[in-house]
All heavy atoms as an XYZ file, in Angstrom:
643
protein
N     -18.099     -5.613     -2.068
C     -16.739     -5.485     -2.505
C     -15.835     -6.328     -1.599
O     -15.941     -6.284     -0.386
C     -16.329     -4.010     -2.456
C     -14.907     -3.779     -2.905
S     -14.432     -2.036     -2.920
C     -15.037     -1.572     -4.517
N     -14.980     -7.099     -2.204
C     -14.025     -7.907     -1.455
C     -12.990     -6.992     -0.812
O     -12.723     -5.918     -1.291
C     -13.321     -8.893     -2.390
C     -14.286     -9.810     -3.123
C     -13.572    -10.613     -4.157
C     -13.526     -9.811     -5.449
N     -13.043    -10.539     -6.600
N     -12.409     -7.424      0.286
C     -11.427     -6.601      0.982
C     -10.102     -7.331      1.091
O     -10.059     -8.506      1.417
C     -11.945     -6.247      2.374
C     -11.042     -5.301      3.136
C     -11.766     -4.734      4.327
O     -12.780     -4.073      4.183
N     -11.256     -5.004      5.490
N      -9.034     -6.637      0.829
C      -7.694     -7.203      0.910
C      -6.855     -6.323      1.804
O      -6.705     -5.140      1.566
C      -7.061     -7.282     -0.481
C      -5.651     -7.846     -0.573
C      -5.641     -9.304     -0.120
C      -5.138     -7.737     -1.995
N      -6.321     -6.894      2.860
C      -5.482     -6.172      3.804
C      -4.046     -6.594      3.581
O      -3.621     -7.638      4.031
C      -5.916     -6.492      5.234
C      -5.134     -5.847      6.364
C      -5.337     -4.338      6.358
C      -5.590     -6.410      7.704
N      -3.304     -5.819      2.822
C      -1.896     -6.048      2.505
C      -1.408     -7.441      2.901
O      -0.541     -7.599      3.751
C      -1.026     -4.975      3.163
C       0.381     -4.928      2.608
O       0.727     -5.695      1.720
N       1.176     -4.042      3.120
N      -1.933     -8.469      2.258
C      -1.588     -9.840      2.591
C      -0.634    -10.474      1.610
O      -0.404    -11.664      1.660
N      -0.066     -9.716      0.716
C       0.845    -10.265     -0.267
C       2.283    -10.085      0.195
O       2.551     -9.405      1.162
C       0.643     -9.607     -1.627
C       0.692     -8.117     -1.551
C       1.799     -7.339     -1.472
C      -0.416     -7.233     -1.486
N       1.460     -6.026     -1.384
C       0.106     -5.929     -1.388
C      -1.787     -7.402     -1.513
C      -0.697     -4.810     -1.318
C      -2.581     -6.283     -1.441
C      -2.043     -5.011     -1.349
N       3.176    -10.651     -0.535
C       4.602    -10.525     -0.233
C       5.254     -9.641     -1.274
O       4.964     -9.732     -2.454
C       5.294    -11.892     -0.233
C       4.670    -12.871      0.729
C       4.940    -12.454      2.149
C       4.423    -13.524      3.082
N       3.614    -13.033      4.142
N       6.164     -8.829     -0.852
C       6.903     -7.956     -1.747
C       7.748     -7.022     -0.915
O       7.581     -6.926      0.295
N       8.642     -6.337     -1.565
C       9.526     -5.442     -0.836
C       9.359     -4.004     -1.269
O       9.074     -3.141     -0.468
C      10.989     -5.871     -1.025
C      12.040     -4.913     -0.496
C      11.951     -4.820      1.022
C      13.419     -5.344     -0.909
N       9.505     -3.738     -2.525
C       9.587     -2.362     -2.960
C       8.230     -1.736     -3.244
O       7.469     -2.215     -4.075
C      10.490     -2.243     -4.183
C      11.944     -2.432     -3.802
C      12.856     -2.151     -4.951
O      13.275     -3.067     -5.620
N      13.149     -0.886     -5.173
N       7.982     -0.637     -2.544
C       6.744      0.118     -2.699
C       6.445      0.390     -4.170
O       5.331      0.181     -4.631
C       6.862      1.459     -1.942
O       7.100      1.187     -0.561
C       5.627      2.311     -2.108
N       7.451      0.846     -4.892
C       7.253      1.304     -6.264
C       7.296      0.185     -7.293
O       7.140      0.447     -8.484
C       8.267      2.392     -6.616
C       9.688      2.041     -6.214
O       9.925      1.478     -5.156
N      10.646      2.386     -7.041
N       7.459     -1.058     -6.890
C       7.423     -2.185     -7.822
C       6.398     -3.223     -7.356
O       5.251     -3.194     -7.791
C       8.814     -2.816     -7.998
C       9.785     -1.919     -8.705
C      10.828     -1.341     -8.021
C       9.647     -1.639    -10.057
C      11.724     -0.495     -8.665
C      10.534     -0.802    -10.712
C      11.579     -0.225    -10.004
N       6.797     -4.123     -6.491
C       5.936     -5.239     -6.064
C       4.619     -4.762     -5.448
O       3.553     -5.234     -5.825
C       6.644     -6.109     -5.027
S       8.293     -6.625     -5.470
N       4.715     -3.862     -4.502
C       3.521     -3.446     -3.776
C       2.599     -2.636     -4.686
O       1.385     -2.852     -4.702
C       3.891     -2.647     -2.506
C       4.865     -3.443     -1.615
C       2.638     -2.260     -1.734
C       4.343     -4.788     -1.140
N       3.147     -1.717     -5.471
C       2.311     -0.929     -6.387
C       1.580     -1.823     -7.379
O       0.379     -1.649     -7.614
C       3.176      0.097     -7.129
C       2.350      1.014     -8.010
O       1.372      1.616     -7.509
O       2.687      1.141     -9.207
N       2.275     -2.791     -7.941
C       1.635     -3.715     -8.894
C       0.533     -4.518     -8.215
O      -0.549     -4.720     -8.786
C       2.672     -4.652     -9.504
N       0.779     -4.967     -6.992
C      -0.233     -5.739     -6.256
C      -1.447     -4.889     -5.913
O      -2.589     -5.347     -6.029
C       0.369     -6.316     -4.969
O       1.385     -7.235     -5.272
N      -1.212     -3.658     -5.473
C      -2.313     -2.739     -5.143
C      -3.209     -2.538     -6.361
O      -4.432     -2.687     -6.289
C      -1.757     -1.383     -4.644
C      -2.818     -0.295     -4.683
C      -1.193     -1.523     -3.243
N      -2.608     -2.220     -7.489
C      -3.400     -1.931     -8.688
C      -4.069     -3.180     -9.250
O      -5.214     -3.124     -9.714
C      -2.516     -1.261     -9.734
C      -2.126      0.145     -9.295
C      -1.126      0.783    -10.215
C      -0.767      2.179     -9.721
N       0.355      2.733    -10.467
N      -3.411     -4.312     -9.176
C      -3.992     -5.566     -9.647
C      -5.199     -5.964     -8.790
O      -6.246     -6.351     -9.319
C      -2.939     -6.673     -9.617
O      -3.485     -7.894    -10.020
N      -5.064     -5.854     -7.482
C      -6.180     -6.186     -6.582
C      -7.345     -5.220     -6.799
O      -8.506     -5.632     -6.839
C      -5.712     -6.142     -5.132
N      -7.040     -3.949     -6.947
C      -8.075     -2.947     -7.202
C      -8.847     -3.277     -8.479
O     -10.075     -3.228     -8.511
C      -7.430     -1.558     -7.299
C      -8.392     -0.475     -7.669
C      -9.203      0.114     -6.705
C      -8.502     -0.040     -8.981
C     -10.101      1.117     -7.047
C      -9.394      0.961     -9.337
C     -10.193      1.543     -8.366
N      -8.124     -3.610     -9.544
C      -8.758     -3.955    -10.817
C      -9.647     -5.189    -10.713
O     -10.573     -5.355    -11.497
C      -7.699     -4.171    -11.894
C      -7.012     -2.896    -12.320
C      -5.846     -3.136    -13.266
O      -5.521     -4.311    -13.555
O      -5.254     -2.141    -13.706
N      -9.376     -6.048     -9.748
C     -10.167     -7.262     -9.553
C     -11.308     -7.069     -8.554
O     -11.954     -8.020     -8.160
C      -9.254     -8.399     -9.115
C      -8.371     -8.891    -10.244
C      -7.294     -9.860     -9.752
N      -6.570    -10.470    -10.853
C      -5.659     -9.872    -11.601
N      -5.358     -8.601    -11.392
N      -5.039    -10.517    -12.574
N     -11.511     -5.838     -8.128
C     -12.659     -5.537     -7.280
C     -12.424     -5.611     -5.789
O     -13.378     -5.566     -5.016
N     -11.174     -5.717     -5.368
C     -10.882     -5.732     -3.938
C     -10.803     -4.315     -3.403
O     -10.361     -3.395     -4.098
C      -9.535     -6.411     -3.659
C      -9.565     -7.905     -3.785
C      -9.279     -8.521     -5.002
C      -9.876     -8.705     -2.701
C      -9.298     -9.895     -5.122
C      -9.897    -10.084     -2.813
C      -9.614    -10.670     -4.028
O      -9.632    -12.035     -4.151
N     -11.217     -4.141     -2.157
C     -10.959     -2.897     -1.442
C      -9.602     -3.104     -0.778
O      -9.464     -3.925      0.123
C     -12.030     -2.625     -0.396
C     -11.753     -1.358      0.369
C     -12.795     -1.076      1.415
C     -12.422      0.249      2.069
N     -12.949      0.367      3.396
N      -8.609     -2.377     -1.213
C      -7.238     -2.585     -0.757
C      -6.931     -1.651      0.407
O      -7.263     -0.471      0.379
C      -6.242     -2.335     -1.907
C      -4.822     -2.625     -1.460
C      -6.611     -3.182     -3.126
N      -6.291     -2.205      1.428
C      -5.917     -1.437      2.616
C      -4.427     -1.617      2.848
O      -3.939     -2.746      2.919
C      -6.710     -1.924      3.842
C      -8.208     -1.673      3.604
C      -6.230     -1.221      5.102
C      -9.093     -2.383      4.577
N      -3.704     -0.516      2.975
C      -2.273     -0.548      3.260
C      -2.046      0.076      4.634
O      -2.215      1.280      4.814
C      -1.461      0.246      2.207
C      -1.681     -0.290      0.804
C       0.030      0.243      2.574
C      -1.088     -1.648      0.543
N      -1.673     -0.721      5.619
C      -1.349     -0.159      6.934
C      -0.042      0.639      6.863
O       0.901      0.252      6.164
C      -1.186     -1.384      7.827
C      -1.916     -2.481      7.107
C      -1.728     -2.181      5.655
N      -0.006      1.718      7.587
C       1.165      2.588      7.663
C       2.421      1.798      8.025
O       2.396      0.978      8.944
C       0.905      3.641      8.747
C       1.437      4.992      8.392
O       1.756      5.221      7.217
O       1.529      5.825      9.314
N       3.482      1.993      7.281
C       4.761      1.380      7.599
C       4.929     -0.062      7.164
O       5.882     -0.719      7.586
N       4.032     -0.582      6.333
C       4.122     -1.997      5.943
C       4.745     -2.205      4.573
O       4.668     -3.303      4.022
C       2.736     -2.678      5.975
O       1.852     -1.994      5.072
C       2.156     -2.666      7.375
N       5.354     -1.168      4.018
C       6.094     -1.311      2.771
C       7.281     -0.369      2.809
O       7.345      0.537      3.630
C       5.192     -1.062      1.554
C       4.544      0.305      1.550
O       5.120      1.269      1.081
N       3.336      0.388      2.078
N       8.238     -0.609      1.949
C       9.437      0.219      1.922
C      10.061      0.145      0.534
O       9.588     -0.586     -0.328
C      10.446     -0.263      2.970
O      10.891     -1.562      2.649
N      11.120      0.901      0.331
C      11.826      0.857     -0.939
C      13.231      1.400     -0.767
O      13.601      1.845      0.318
C      11.052      1.618     -2.040
O      11.603      1.275     -3.309
C      11.080      3.110     -1.833
N      13.982      1.361     -1.837
C      15.353      1.865     -1.855
C      15.403      3.201     -2.580
O      14.488      3.550     -3.328
C      16.263      0.876     -2.606
C      16.300     -0.490     -2.007
C      15.621     -1.541     -2.600
C      17.030     -0.732     -0.855
C      15.663     -2.817     -2.057
C      17.079     -2.002     -0.299
C      16.399     -3.042     -0.896
N      16.491      3.917     -2.403
C      16.726      5.115     -3.212
C      16.840      4.698     -4.672
O      17.287      3.595     -4.974
C      18.039      5.801     -2.807
C      18.016      6.350     -1.381
O      16.949      6.366     -0.744
O      19.098      6.768     -0.917
N      16.419      5.583     -5.574
C      16.600      5.327     -7.006
C      17.197      6.569     -7.661
O      17.549      7.520     -6.965
C      15.285      4.881     -7.659
C      14.197      5.940     -7.572
O      14.401      7.106     -7.915
N      13.010      5.534     -7.112
N      17.325      6.580     -8.958
C      17.944      7.708     -9.662
C      17.142      8.999     -9.554
O      17.672     10.078     -9.818
C      18.139      7.377    -11.145
C      19.185      6.303    -11.371
O      20.007      6.060    -10.460
O      19.179      5.691    -12.457
N      15.868      8.908     -9.182
C      14.991     10.066     -9.194
C      14.567     10.548     -7.817
O      14.331     11.733     -7.621
C      13.739      9.766    -10.037
C      14.097      9.256    -11.404
C      14.042      7.901    -11.702
C      14.550     10.128    -12.391
C      14.399      7.433    -12.962
C      14.910      9.674    -13.645
C      14.838      8.313    -13.916
O      15.210      7.859    -15.158
N      14.413      9.624     -6.871
C      13.945      9.974     -5.532
C      14.621      9.077     -4.504
O      14.931      7.930     -4.808
C      12.427      9.756     -5.394
C      11.562     10.722     -6.137
S       9.808     10.564     -5.701
C       9.302      9.242     -6.792
N      14.776      9.604     -3.304
C      15.258      8.724     -2.241
C      14.100      7.857     -1.760
O      12.942      8.100     -2.101
C      15.886      9.524     -1.095
C      14.917     10.482     -0.412
O      13.790     10.064     -0.061
O      15.295     11.644     -0.208
N      14.415      6.816     -1.017
C      13.404      5.853     -0.584
C      12.277      6.472      0.209
O      11.107      6.125      0.037
N      12.595      7.410      1.100
C      11.567      8.047      1.929
C      10.589      8.861      1.083
O       9.375      8.801      1.294
C      12.218      8.946      2.983
C      11.217      9.577      3.918
C      11.854     10.435      4.993
O      13.088     10.370      5.181
O      11.109     11.172      5.655
N      11.104      9.580      0.104
C      10.244     10.370     -0.785
C       9.359      9.454     -1.624
O       8.169      9.731     -1.817
C      11.096     11.277     -1.692
O      11.903     12.125     -0.860
C      10.237     12.126     -2.608
N       9.931      8.358     -2.128
C       9.152      7.396     -2.916
C       8.038      6.800     -2.067
O       6.883      6.707     -2.503
C      10.061      6.280     -3.463
O      11.098      6.866     -4.249
C       9.278      5.290     -4.308
N       8.360      6.393     -0.828
C       7.356      5.844      0.095
C       6.212      6.849      0.283
O       5.039      6.505      0.164
C       8.008      5.504      1.435
C       7.023      5.072      2.485
C       6.652      3.742      2.611
C       6.439      6.003      3.340
C       5.731      3.340      3.562
C       5.516      5.608      4.292
C       5.163      4.290      4.408
O       4.243      3.895      5.348
N       6.560      8.086      0.590
C       5.529      9.107      0.817
C       4.712      9.364     -0.442
O       3.502      9.562     -0.361
C       6.172     10.405      1.306
C       6.657     10.319      2.733
C       7.270     11.619      3.188
C       7.715     11.506      4.635
N       8.345     12.745      5.108
N       5.354      9.381     -1.602
C       4.638      9.606     -2.857
C       3.523      8.579     -3.053
O       2.377      8.929     -3.356
C       5.613      9.576     -4.040
C       4.928      9.613     -5.377
C       4.366     10.799     -5.843
C       4.818      8.478     -6.163
C       3.721     10.841     -7.075
C       4.171      8.516     -7.387
C       3.625      9.700     -7.834
O       2.983      9.729     -9.039
N       3.847      7.304     -2.880
C       2.836      6.261     -3.083
C       1.811      6.228     -1.954
O       0.609      6.133     -2.204
C       3.496      4.890     -3.238
C       4.074      4.693     -4.611
C       5.392      5.037     -4.893
C       3.296      4.210     -5.655
C       5.921      4.890     -6.168
C       3.810      4.063     -6.933
C       5.117      4.403     -7.178
O       5.628      4.263     -8.444
N       2.268      6.280     -0.707
C       1.374      6.133      0.435
C       0.549      7.374      0.741
O      -0.504      7.264      1.368
C       2.181      5.733      1.677
C       2.641      4.298      1.607
O       1.946      3.393      2.031
N       3.816      4.073      1.041
N       0.997      8.545      0.322
C       0.276      9.777      0.646
C      -0.351     10.457     -0.567
O      -1.274     11.253     -0.415
C       1.222     10.759      1.347
C       1.724     10.227      2.686
C       2.770     11.122      3.337
O       3.002     12.256      2.831
O       3.362     10.687      4.328
N       0.149     10.149     -1.786
C      -0.361     10.846     -2.973
C      -0.964      9.890     -4.001
O      -2.108     10.057     -4.427
C       0.767     11.679     -3.629
C       1.245     12.756     -2.645
C       0.300     12.298     -4.939
C       2.518     13.467     -3.076
N      -0.213      8.882     -4.419
C      -0.627      8.020     -5.531
C      -1.803      7.096     -5.175
O      -2.763      6.993     -5.924
C       0.565      7.184     -6.014
C       0.208      6.182     -7.096
S      -0.498      6.897     -8.591
C       0.954      7.612     -9.320
N      -1.713      6.390     -4.060
C      -2.720      5.372     -3.752
C      -4.003      5.879     -3.086
O      -5.096      5.465     -3.492
C      -2.124      4.280     -2.874
C      -1.066      3.460     -3.517
C      -0.896      3.202     -4.848
C      -0.010      2.774     -2.864
N       0.190      2.408     -5.058
C       0.758      2.123     -3.845
C       0.365      2.640     -1.533
C       1.862      1.354     -3.548
C       1.477      1.877     -1.227
C       2.214      1.241     -2.226
N      -3.931      6.739     -2.064
C      -5.167      7.134     -1.361
C      -6.190      7.772     -2.295
O      -5.838      8.540     -3.190
C      -4.685      8.131     -0.308
C      -3.246      7.824     -0.108
C      -2.749      7.370     -1.461
N      -7.428      7.429     -2.073
C      -8.569      7.964     -2.831
C      -8.542      7.559     -4.297
O      -9.311      8.071     -5.097
C      -8.664      9.482     -2.681
C      -8.887      9.905     -1.250
C      -9.014     11.379     -1.123
C      -9.162     11.735      0.350
N      -9.092     13.141      0.601
N      -7.641      6.644     -4.671
C      -7.625      6.089     -6.019
C      -7.733      4.567     -5.944
O      -8.666      3.976     -6.439
C      -6.334      6.466     -6.750
C      -6.241      7.876     -7.197
C      -5.003      8.066     -8.080
N      -4.880      9.430     -8.504
C      -4.029     10.298     -7.958
N      -3.234      9.920     -6.994
N      -3.983     11.531     -8.395
N      -6.684      3.958     -5.354
C      -6.558      2.506     -5.374
C      -6.686      1.848     -4.008
O      -6.966      0.664     -3.923
C      -5.204      2.104     -5.970
C      -4.969      2.642     -7.343
C      -4.085      3.683     -7.563
C      -5.642      2.113     -8.438
C      -3.862      4.182     -8.838
C      -5.435      2.608     -9.710
C      -4.541      3.646     -9.911
N      -6.438      2.572     -2.941
C      -6.373      1.949     -1.625
C      -6.675      2.937     -0.517
O      -6.653      4.143     -0.727
C      -4.963      1.344     -1.388
O      -4.940      0.670     -0.138
C      -3.885      2.399     -1.403
N      -6.945      2.399      0.648
C      -7.012      3.198      1.867
C      -5.704      2.966      2.606
O      -5.353      1.826      2.901
C      -8.181      2.761      2.761
C      -9.535      3.068      2.135
O      -9.636      4.064      1.402
O     -10.477      2.309      2.395
N      -4.970      4.022      2.873
C      -3.749      3.934      3.667
C      -4.128      4.352      5.082
O      -4.523      5.491      5.315
C      -2.668      4.839      3.095
S      -2.119      4.335      1.446
N      -4.065      3.401      6.003
C      -4.549      3.633      7.363
C      -3.444      3.338      8.372
O      -2.425      2.756      8.037
C      -5.792      2.760      7.659
C      -5.433      1.272      7.573
C      -6.935      3.104      6.699
C      -6.556      0.342      7.972
N      -3.677      3.721      9.613
C      -2.691      3.459     10.663
C      -2.613      1.953     10.931
O      -3.568      1.208     10.686
C      -3.063      4.198     11.947
O      -4.175      3.575     12.568
N      -1.489      1.536     11.451
C      -1.315      0.130     11.792
C      -2.304     -0.287     12.875
O      -2.882     -1.375     12.806
C       0.123     -0.134     12.244
C       0.483     -1.573     12.551
C       0.192     -2.498     11.369
C       1.945     -1.676     12.956
N      -2.539      0.584     13.849
C      -3.513      0.268     14.904
C      -4.908      0.062     14.332
O      -5.634     -0.839     14.742
C      -3.552      1.383     15.955
C      -2.305      1.400     16.833
O      -1.623      0.348     16.933
O      -2.019      2.460     17.418
N      -5.289      0.895     13.382
C      -6.598      0.757     12.735
C      -6.690     -0.582     11.995
O      -7.705     -1.280     12.056
C      -6.804      1.919     11.767
C      -8.212      2.147     11.335
C      -8.350      3.399     10.473
O      -7.425      4.237     10.424
O      -9.425      3.528      9.846
N      -5.609     -0.945     11.303
C      -5.601     -2.212     10.576
C      -5.682     -3.397     11.534
O      -6.417     -4.365     11.274
C      -4.333     -2.309      9.728
N      -4.943     -3.336     12.633
C      -4.996     -4.424     13.617
C      -6.405     -4.555     14.200
O      -6.896     -5.660     14.417
C      -3.973     -4.190     14.726
C      -2.512     -4.314     14.300
C      -1.584     -3.873     15.427
C      -2.184     -5.734     13.855
N      -7.064     -3.417     14.438
C      -8.439     -3.447     14.917
C      -9.376     -4.110     13.936
O     -10.286     -4.855     14.326
N      -9.165     -3.868     12.654
C      -9.995     -4.507     11.620
C      -9.797     -6.013     11.616
O     -10.747     -6.759     11.380
C      -9.650     -3.933     10.249
C     -10.011     -2.487     10.066
S      -9.386     -1.820      8.517
C     -10.538     -2.570      7.380
N      -8.581     -6.463     11.857
C      -8.286     -7.884     11.847
C      -8.881     -8.601     13.056
O      -9.193     -9.772     12.986
C      -6.765     -8.102     11.802
C      -6.178     -7.682     10.468
S      -4.384     -7.597     10.407
C      -3.873     -9.147     11.052
N      -9.084     -7.880     14.154
C      -9.653     -8.482     15.358
C     -11.153     -8.678     15.250
O     -11.721     -9.452     15.986
C      -9.323     -7.602     16.562
C      -7.852     -7.624     16.916
C      -7.474     -6.646     18.006
O      -8.342     -5.834     18.433
O      -6.309     -6.656     18.438
N     -11.784     -7.978     14.334
C     -13.247     -8.096     14.196
C     -13.642     -9.374     13.560
O     -13.121    -10.073     12.865
C     -13.799     -6.947     13.352
C     -13.766     -5.666     14.097
C     -14.399     -4.583     13.296
N     -13.470     -3.444     13.399
C     -13.453     -2.431     12.582
N     -14.252     -2.393     11.571
N     -12.632     -1.445     12.752
């Protein structure tokens, strides 16, 4: 399985990053999102912090990506 470590560009967790995560997953990549490497704005339904937690703690883990600590991700890059 190919591995992708959040190497794309985007800003909003619930738009750019979510689309990239799911697209990479569908193409057979193992997607890794280091803690704190995405963000978003408040919207009509949730504030930015709640949206961030929803995707990083509920939506993506064990489905589309591994959400890991930044230190863990940096360690992977050094190997």
